[in-house]
BALOVO-765077 format. One line per field, with one value per residue (C-alpha): chain; x, y, z. Coordinates in steps of 0.25 Angstrom, whole numbers. Layout:
REM residues N
chain c(A, ...) $
east c(X, ...) $
north c(Y, ...) $
up c(Z, ...) $
REM end
This chain:
REM residues 73
chain c(A, A, A, A, A, A, A, A, A, A, A, A, A, A, A, A, A, A, A, A, A, A, A, A, A, A, A, A, A, A, A, A, A, A, A, A, A, A, A, A, A, A, A, A, A, A, A, A, A, A, A, A, A, A, A, A, A, A, A, A, A, A, A, A, A, A, A, A, A, A, A, A, A) $
east c(0, 5, 4, 6, 9, 11, 18, 29, 22, 23, 33, 20, 13, 26, 28, 15, 15, 28, 25, 13, 22, 17, 22, 23, 23, 26, 24, 27, 36, 35, 42, 56, 64, 74, 64, 55, 68, 72, 59, 57, 71, 67, 55, 64, 58, 71, 74, 60, 57, 62, 61, 61, 58, 55, 53, 47, 48, 36, 41, 26, 27, 39, 37, 43, 43, 43, 41, 44, 55, 47, 38, 48, 57) $
north c(0, 14, 24, 39, 46, 62, 59, 51, 39, 32, 20, 13, 17, 16, 2, -3, 2, -2, -17, -17, -13, 0, 10, 24, 38, 49, 63, 75, 84, 78, 64, 63, 53, 50, 48, 40, 31, 30, 25, 15, 11, 10, 3, -8, -7, 0, -11, -15, 0, 11, 25, 35, 50, 59, 75, 84, 100, 100, 94, 90, 81, 74, 57, 47, 33, 22, 9, -7, -12, -22, -12, -2, -6) $
up c(1, -3, 10, 11, 21, 22, 36, 43, 49, 63, 63, 65, 54, 45, 51, 46, 33, 30, 35, 26, 13, 10, 1, 10, 4, 15, 8, 13, 21, 35, 31, 29, 19, 30, 42, 33, 29, 44, 50, 39, 43, 58, 56, 48, 34, 29, 19, 15, 11, 3, 7, -4, -5, -17, -14, -20, -20, -10, 1, 5, -9, -3, -4, 4, -2, 8, -2, 2, -6, -15, -20, -22, -33) $
REM end
């Protein structure tokens, strides 16, 4: 399933999404690529997910993608 979040998630909420092998898009100024990467690693999913970002001129359009490795290829 594909999910979109406009703010960082609590560990328990993100863990649930990662365990379900969801693709998550974090959109907006309030999310940081480094913070999301660290959170995914800390939760033990670092080797199972690819975290990437696409930046736009407007900070509110910045998008961080968290995708399972098996569908990211």
